[in-house]
C-alpha positions in Angstrom: 81.8 79.7 78.8 82.5 76.0 79.3 84.4 74.9 82.5 84.1 78.5 83.8 85.5 79.2 87.1 84.2 82.1 89.3 85.3 83.5 92.5 84.3 86.5 94.7 86.9 88.2 96.8 86.9 91.1 99.3 90.1 93.0 98.7 91.6 95.3 101.2 93.0 98.5 99.6 94.7 100.7 102.2 96.1 104.1 101.3 99.1 105.3 103.2 100.1 108.8 104.3 102.2 109.1 101.1 99.3 108.1 98.9 97.1 110.7 100.5 99.7 113.4 100.0 100.0 112.3 96.3 96.2 112.6 96.0 96.3 116.3 97.4 99.0 117.2 94.8 97.4 115.3 91.8 93.9 116.7 92.4 95.1 120.2 93.5 94.0 120.2 97.1 97.5 121.3 98.2 98.8 121.0 101.8 95.8 123.0 103.1 93.5 120.2 102.1 95.5 117.4 103.4 94.0 117.3 107.0 90.5 117.2 105.6 91.4 114.5 103.0 92.9 112.4 105.8 89.9 112.8 108.0 87.6 111.7 105.2 89.7 108.7 104.4 90.0 107.6 108.1 86.3 108.0 108.6 84.8 106.6 105.5 87.4 104.5 103.7 89.9 103.0 106.1 89.1 99.3 106.3 86.7 99.6 103.4 86.9 96.6 101.2 86.5 96.4 97.4 84.1 93.6 96.4 85.6 91.8 93.4 84.1 89.1 91.1 86.3 87.2 88.7 85.4 84.6 86.0 87.7 82.7 83.7 87.6 79.4 81.8 89.9 76.6 82.8 90.3 75.5 79.1 90.2 78.9 77.3 92.2 81.4 79.5 92.7 83.9 76.8 90.2 86.3 78.5 88.9 86.9 82.0 85.9 89.0 83.2 86.1 91.3 86.3 83.5 93.2 88.3 84.5 95.4 91.2 82.7 97.9 93.5 83.4 100.0 96.5 79.8 99.6 97.4 76.7 101.6 98.0 77.9 103.3 101.3 80.4 105.4 99.4 77.7 106.6 97.0 75.4 107.4 100.0 77.9 109.5 101.8 79.0 111.4 98.7 75.4 112.2 97.8 74.8 113.4 101.4 77.8 115.7 101.1 76.4 117.1 97.8 72.9 117.7 99.3 74.5 119.5 102.2 76.6 121.7 99.9 79.9 120.2 101.1 81.3 120.0 97.5 85.0 119.9 98.5 84.2 116.8 100.7 82.1 115.2 98.0 84.9 115.7 95.4 87.5 114.3 97.9 85.4 111.2 98.2 85.4 110.9 94.4 89.3 111.2 94.3 89.9 108.7 97.2 87.5 106.2 95.6 89.2 106.6 92.2 92.6 105.8 93.8 91.3 102.8 95.6 89.8 101.4 92.4 93.0 101.9 90.6 94.9 100.0 93.2 92.2 97.3 93.1 93.1 96.6 89.4 96.6 95.6 90.3 95.4 93.3 93.1 92.8 91.8 90.5 95.7 91.1 88.2 97.7 89.3 91.0 94.7 87.2 91.8 94.2 86.1 88.2 97.8 85.4 87.7 97.7 83.2 90.8 94.7 81.3 89.5 95.7 80.8 85.9 99.4 81.1 85.8 98.9 83.7 83.0 99.6 87.4 83.1 96.9 90.1 82.7 97.5 92.2 79.5 95.2 94.7 78.0 91.9 95.7 79.7 88.7 96.0 77.5 86.2 98.4 79.0 82.5 98.6 77.7 82.1 102.0 76.2 85.7 102.2 74.9 87.2 99.0 73.7 83.9 97.2 73.7 80.3 98.2 73.0 78.6 99.8 75.9 75.9 97.1 75.9 78.6 94.5 76.9 78.2 95.8 80.5 75.1 93.5 80.6 77.1 90.5 79.4 79.8 91.0 82.2 77.4 91.8 85.0 74.9 89.1 84.2 77.6 86.5 84.1 77.8 86.6 88.0 75.4 85.3 90.4 75.3 88.5 92.5 72.9 91.3 93.4 75.5 93.8 94.7 76.2 95.5 91.3 73.6 96.3 88.7 73.2 98.5 85.6 70.3 100.9 84.4 68.7 101.2 81.0 71.7 103.3 79.8 74.2 100.6 81.1 75.5 102.9 83.8 76.7 100.8 86.7 75.4 101.1 90.2 76.8 101.7 92.8 78.6 104.4 91.0 82.1 103.4 92.2 81.9 100.2 90.3 83.8 98.9 87.2 83.3 96.1 84.7 85.8 94.9 82.2 87.4 91.9 80.4 91.2 91.5 80.5 93.3 89.6 77.9 95.4 86.8 79.5 98.9 86.3 78.1 102.0 84.1 78.6 104.4 87.0 78.7 104.8 89.3 81.8 103.7 92.9 80.9 106.6 95.3 80.4 104.8 98.2 82.3 103.0 98.6 85.5 99.2 98.4 85.5 98.9 102.1 86.3 101.0 103.0 83.4 99.1 100.6 81.1 95.8 102.2 82.0 97.1 105.7 81.2 98.6 104.5 77.9 95.2 103.1 76.8 93.1 106.1 78.0 92.0 108.9 75.8 91.7 111.5 78.6 94.8 113.5 78.0 93.9 116.1 80.6 93.5 113.5 83.4 95.3 114.2 86.7 96.7 110.8 86.8 98.1 111.1 83.3 99.8 114.3 84.1 101.4 112.8 87.1 102.7 109.8 85.1 104.0 112.1 82.4 106.1 114.0 84.8 107.8 110.9 86.1 
């Protein structure tokens, strides 16, 4: 891409007590699971940064590429929990990571708006809106060694995401979280059920 701009940012994504209570309800841990969830968050996620890579063209700003990860440390801890048979803790790690990445999307939108003056519209994920093989195109566009993919185009570390986003002149008429749910085919997803009840 001619005149392409690239930037790497470490993005702080903190979850408050209300966020953690919401996670307990959304993923069916209930009040009993809240103390353990809070303990896991404070020990392994508090002050953890999302590593985010952005690329866009100064001339053709119709689309930007984004690569994000919570890093290998989260995978290592979750794998250790699994090996030790601590399945509840491993699942809680998964849920917290999912929520942090969801919040990171919105921060990425804000960053790209600041840099381009345009608004982030529809996301295009390899494997859904784009061919799975496009993972390679997005990851290989960045000069980094933190995130990679295997022969099946699965991202590693596991808590990573790669996508392109359409840039537009008009401000979106819905929040990013709602837009992601609208475009997702997982009708039984806990996040979708939460949004449908609002």
